[in-house]
N, C-alpha and C positions, 0 to 999 in steps of 0.2 A: 422429894423426887416428883416430877410432873410427867404425866403420860401425854405425849403429843398425839392428839386424836385426828388421825388421817381421815376417818369417815366424816367427822364434823367439818373439817376444812374443805374436803372434796365436795360436800353437800352445799357449802356456802358458795363455792365457785360455780357449781352447776346451777344454783339459783340465780346467780349473777348473769350467767350466760343465757338462761331461759328468758330473763327480762330483756337482755340485749337483743336476742334473736326475735322475740315477739315484736320488738319496735322496728324491725327491718321492713322496708317496703318491698313488694314484689317477691322474687324468687328467694327461697331460704338457702343457707349454706348447705352443701352436699358433700358427703364423705363416701368414697368407695372402699368397701372392706373386702379384700380378696383373701379367701382361705382355701388353701390347696390341701385336700385330703380331710380325714376325720380324726386327727389327733384330739383325744378327749379334752386336754387342757385348752387347745386352740378353739375347739367348739365353744367351750365355756367362755373364754375371753372374748371371742367375736360376738357372741350373744349378749354379753354385758355391754360391749361397746354399742351394739345396735339399740339396745334398750335405753342406754343413757342418751344417745343421739335423739331418739324419739321423745324422751322426757324434755329435752331442751328445745325441740322443734327443728332440729337438724335433719335433713333428709339423708337416709343411709341407703346405699345400694350394696347388698351383700352378693358377692360373686364367688361361685363355688366350682372352680375347675376340677376335673378329676385328678386323683393322686398320681395318675400316670402321665400327666401333661409334661411335654418336653420343655427344656429351658427356652428353646426358640419360640415355642407357642406361648409361654407365659410372658416372654419379652414383648411379643406382638400384642398381647392383651394389655399390658402396661402402656405401651405406646399409643394404643387406641384410647385409653383413659386419659393420657397426657393431652390428647387432641380434643377431648370431649369438653366443650365449654360449660356444660351443666354440672361438671364435677370440679369441686374446689380442692379436695384433698384425697390422697390415695394412701391406703395402708395395706401392705401385704404381710399377713400374719406369719410370724416365725414360731416354731421351726418349719422349714419347707422340706419336701422329699429330697433324697440324696442326689437325684439327677439335676437339682436346681442349685446354681451357684448364688447363694443369698446375697453376698456382697455386690455382685454384678447386678442383681435385680434391684437392690436399694439404689444403686447408681443410675439405673434406667429410669427411675421415677423422676419427673420433672422437678427441679429444685423448688418451683413455685407451688408444687402440690405435695411435696415431701414432708407431710405433717408429722411423721415419726422422727424426722431430723437425722436420719442415718446415712444420707447421701454425702458425697464428698463436699459439695458446695456448702451445705448447711453446717456440717462439722467445721469447715474452714471459717465460716462467719462467726461461730462461737469463739474460735481462737483469735479472731480479729475484733471481738467485742462489737460485732455488727448486729444490731437489733432487728434488721429486716429479715433475718433468717428464722428457721424453726429449730428449736431446741428439743433434743430427744426427750420423750415424755417422762420417763422415770427421773432423770437428772433435774428436769424442770420442776417436777413435783417435789423433789427433795429441797430445792432452793425455796420453793413456795412454802413448804412446811416450816422451814427455818425462819423465813421472814415473818410469816403469820404467827409464829410462836415467840416473836421478839428476840430472835437469835441473830445478831449482827456478826458477821465473820471478820470484820475489820480488826486486824492485828492478832487474830486468833490463829492457833496452829491447828490446821484441818488435816487429819490423817484419813486417807481413803484406802481401804483394804480391797484390792481387786483392780484390774486394769482393762476390763472389757470395753469393747466399743459401745456397748449398750448403756453402761452406767459409769464405770470407773474413770475412763479417760474423759468423757464430757463433763462429769460433775467436778473433776479436778480443775478443768479449764474454766468452768463457771465460778468456782470458789475463788479463782485467781483474778477474775475480771476486775477491771478498775471502774467499779460502779457501786452505788449504794447497796448495802447488804452483803457485798462480796469483799474483795481486798484481803482475802485470807492468805496465810502462808501455808502452802500445801506440800504434803508428803504423800506419795503413792507407794503403797506396799503391795507385794505380790509373792508368788511362790518361790522366787529366788532371793527374797529379802532376808538379810542376816539379822537375827535377833528381832524378829518382828514384834513380839510382845513388848520389848523395851521401847520401841518406837510408838507403838499404840498407846502406851502409858503416858506419852508426852502430849497427847491430843486434847485440845479443848473441845473439839468437835470430832467425833469418830464416826465414819461412814463405812459400814460393813457391807460389801457387795462381792463376796467371794464364792458363794454357792456351796458352802459347807455348813451343815447343821450345827448350830450352837458352837461355832468355832471360837467366837470371842467370849472369854470368861472373865470373871471379876478381876482376876489378877492382871488383866491387860488394859484396865480402864482406870483413868485418873478420877478420884473422887470429885463429884460435881460436873463431870464432863457431859456434853450433850451427845447422845448415842443415836444414830440413825441406822436402822436395821433394814436393809434392802432385800435380804434373803427370803425366799419362800421355798421351804423344803418339806417333802413328805417323809416322816419317819414312822416306822412300825409302832403300833400301840394296840395291844390286844384288848385294852379296856374300852376302846371306841368301836362303834358299830361298823365303821368304814374299815377298821383294821389299821388305820394310820392317824397321825395328827400333823397339823401344819406347825412348823417352827421356823424361826429365822436363822440368820447367821450368828446371832447373839444368844447367849444363855440368859434369857430374860429373868428367871427367878433370882439369880445372884447378881447380875449386872444392875438390875433395877434398884437394888438396895443401895448402890453407891453413885449411880448416875444422877446428874441434876435434872435432865430431861431425857426421855427415851421414847421411841416409837415401838408399839407392839406389833406382833405378827400373829394373826391377820389384824387389819384395821389401822395400819400405819401408812407406809409408802404405797402399798397396792392400790387403794382407791384413788390416790392422786394421779396415777399414771393414766387412767381413763379420763379423769377430769381435764388433765393437761392436753390430751389428744383432742378433746372437744374444743378447748380453748385455741389450739393451733388451727383447727378447722375453721373456726370463726375468723381468726386472724387471716388465714389464706383467702377466705371470701372477701374480706375487706381490702386486702392487697390487690386482688384481681380486679375488684371494682374500681379501685383508684387507677390502676394501670389502663383500664378502659376509658377513663376520664369521664 
């Protein structure tokens, strides 16, 4: 069994981006990070993104509207950022307050600045194998983990557990693409799937993104399969100072004994999400420079 080290692969990508950005003449790439309210997880995520941008040499603008901001006011803010030539990429941190329609906000971001890849245009480009778009960061990170771990999906049965807009749907589309590293045969399982464990056992590559702690157990995994655990769940643990521990959607202690390769939680998919966001920001910068001629 081999552990796929997301921290190491993400660090490699950040080092590559740092060298690329250092060589750029003039203005550096710029990311606008919009965080509405003070959700503790969101505060932590945005701080991590800001810190990583600084390490690479990317300019970050953190914008903190009040939690009471209306949908119309947030839309206006996004539209102003769309028009701002000094901003290459825009990310609005999820979750947003209940008065905000997240999907509409994602669609409001200009496709050329939609570095989180959640708008209609960029998701459509994934479906069309169009490389000019932006791929949602977690699915992009999964595909990079696989490719840099010498896992070629060609001819492999890829089973995705979960059909979310953020992970399940886009990663299924990416695995299907007619390109090097992809060309997988994909099955997507979800809450209405009959006999999900039997389907999971068929997977050469199993991607768990269902948001249920330790849902995937050893009896659901084919010996030697590659297992990608996307879940990050807090479960009570009285032995920890925090009162909880982080675990994935996979029961790591048992599944790791039969998997060929597996990502841990933490230290697997998570670090890749931020690295791919930065990669998308640099890509957005280059695309906009090219458009300007």
